[in-house]
N, C-alpha and C positions, 0 to 999 in steps of 0.2 A: 637292871643296870649291870650291863657290861660289867664281869671281873676285868678285863685290860685297861679299862678306862682309868683314866686321870682324874679324873673329872670331881670327885669327893677333898683333892688335896690340891685343885687349879682351879676349875671351875669358879669363876666369877660368884660370888658367894649367893647370892639368888636363882641361879641354876644349877648347883650342884645336883640336887635330884633332879633334873632337868634327862627328860632318858635322850641317850648320847649314839651318834654311831661311830664307827673307828673307823678312819680313812686310810689314807697315806699320803705321802708329798712329796717326791725324790728331784733331786737337781744334778746331773750326769756333770764335774765339773773338767776345765782342759783348764787346768791351771797354770801352764806355761807359753796357754796363747791369751789367759783374761775372755775367758769365752763358758756360756755355759749352754749344754745341750737342752732345749725345750723341744715342747709339743702343740704344734696346733693341730685340739681336739674339732674331730668331721665327723662325731656323732651325741646327739646323748648330749647329760648336763656339759654344760661349759661349752656347749658348739659354737667352731669362731672364736674362740680366742687360745692364746698361749700358753699353755701352764708346765712348768713341771709335771712327773710319771707317775699315778698314784690312782688309788680309788677303794674300793670298800676294801677291811681284811674282813677272811674267812670264817667261819669259828671256831675252825681247828687251828688255826696258825695264830703266831704271834705275831704281832707288830712285823716286828724286824720280816720275818718270813713275806708279810703280804705288800710289806715292801718292795722285794725284791723281784716280791712274783708278779708283780704290778709293772716295776720297771722292764721285767722280761718281755711279758707281752705286748706293752706298748710305744717298744722303740729296739726293742730286739740283742740290749745292750743287759751283760750279766754283771749285777755288782759282786765285788768283791773284799771291799766297805762299807760300810754304813755307818754315816755319824750324823746321829739325833741333832739338828742345830734347837729346831722349835718345837712345839705345840701352837697348831690353831685351833678355838671354839667360832662355830661360827653360831649364831641366833638368828632366823629368816622370821619374816611377820608371817601369822595364818598356820606356821610349823611347830607343833608339840613338841619334837627331836632335833635334837641342835647335834651340829655336825665336830668331830672332835678328830684332826689330822693332824699326823703325825709329820712332823718337816726333820727331813734327812738330804744330806750333803755324797754324793759317793766321788771320792780323787781316783780310787782304784775300778777296770770296769774289763770284764773284757767282749766284745766284736763290735762290729762296726755299726753306728744309729744305722736301721731303717723302717723307712716307711711300712706302718699295720693296719688295720682295718678303721684302728680308731684315730693314730696322731699319723698327722708328717712331721720328723724329727727335721730340726732345725738349729743352726750352734748364730750363739748372738756375744758379744762382748756382754762380761756382768757390768761396764758400766755406760752403755746404751740400748739398755732394757726394755724390751714394746708395748711398757705398764699402757702404752694406749689403746692397744687387743688383749688386753690380761683383765681378769679378777683385777678390780678397784679396790681392795685390799691392801693389795701382792706390793704398791706401792710406798707402802706404811713398815712393813716389818723387813723386805728386800734389805736394805741398807743395814739393818742392824745386826742379819743373816752372814754379809760382808765385811760385817766389820771383826767378825769370828762370837761373836757373842750368843750366846743361847736366850731364848725369849719365847716367853707366851703371850699372844694373842688374841685381844676376844675381841672379833665385831657380831656389830649389829645390824641388820639389812632390813629395809622395808620388802614388803612382799614381789617386788621388781624383780630384785636380783640383783641390784647396781649401787641399788642408793645407800650408803655408811651411812646412819641415822648417831649412832656410838661405836667408837674403837679407844683400842687401850692395847698397846706393846712395851710388855716390860722385859728387860732385861733376868734374867736368873744366871743363879751360878750352878746349878744342875740339876738332877732327875729325881 
């Protein structure tokens, strides 16, 4: 298991020994206007879904470095701050490797969001999220994050990668 993984402490007991791949998910916020920047995925995993910005953490980087790099590559925005709000574990039927996704909010950033090869950027009201065009789990943990709580979420998907068969979202005090 990747030594940067927190799965031994936070994954469900039955999955603590499951192999985990590390990912990041970053949400730039425009708090004065009550908005969040999302990207419409143009290719690959999650194509045609709105999401935050993120992806795989490379072997030589910390989770935070991976989050900052992915945000820049996908949105042209440079994070000045990264506030870890959650950790999500995704278990997909038929896939022996779980996804461990570290979720960040960015309140301070530089640059203007712009379309990239992978994502088309768009601002949304935090109170009117396009959940119908997002991953099915997002509506489960988004309100917890927007309430300012830190959380751990666990989601089990059928092999269609759409149907959630089991879910848990638990507020936590810290990491």
